[in-house]
N, C-alpha and C positions, 0 to 999 in steps of 0.2 A: 347329110342324112339326119344329123341331130336337129337341124332347123325344121325339117319336115315333120319329124315326130313331135317336136315341141309345139308346132303350129296346130296340131290336133287338139291341144288342151288350152289354147289361149282364146280369150274373148276377142271377136273381131272388132277392129277400131275403124271408125268412119270419120272423115274430115267434114266439117261444117260446109254445106253447100253441095255436097255430092248427091247424085240421084240414086235412089234405091227402089227395089221391089220387095214385097213381102211374100214369103211362102207360108202356106197354111195347109197342113195335111197333104203335103206332096204336090201342091199346085200353087201357082201365083194367084193371090186374091186381091192384092193392091199393087198398083203400078205408078211410076213417076213421082214417088215421094222425094222430098228434099230434106236432107239432114239439117236440123237446126243446131243441135248440141248433143254431146254424149257425156254421160256421167256414170258413176258406179251403179246407179239404179236402172239405166237403160239408155236408149237413144230416142231423142225427141225428133219426130218426123212430121213434116207438114205435107198432108196428102191433098191432092187437088179436089177430091170429092168428099173426103171424110174429115176434113179439118186437121187439127194438130193433135198428136197423141204420142204416148210413150210406147216404145216397142222393145222387145228383147233383141239384142244384137245377133243372136243365133238364128233368128227368123228372117233376117234381111240379107239381100245380096246387092252388091253395087252394080249399077249399069255401066257398061263399057262403051 
């Protein structure tokens, strides 16, 4: 139970190479990004159509 509550307040962590999608205002606006790196400033993601850019970890979801 404690792990569940604690997870609500943690920043999501992504491993380099993992594929992600980005949510914006309740819908997915970018798909098939690949995580390059994650720092305290954010997640560096390489997008197929938009190039490389920094994203907030809270806006990303990992593809399964």
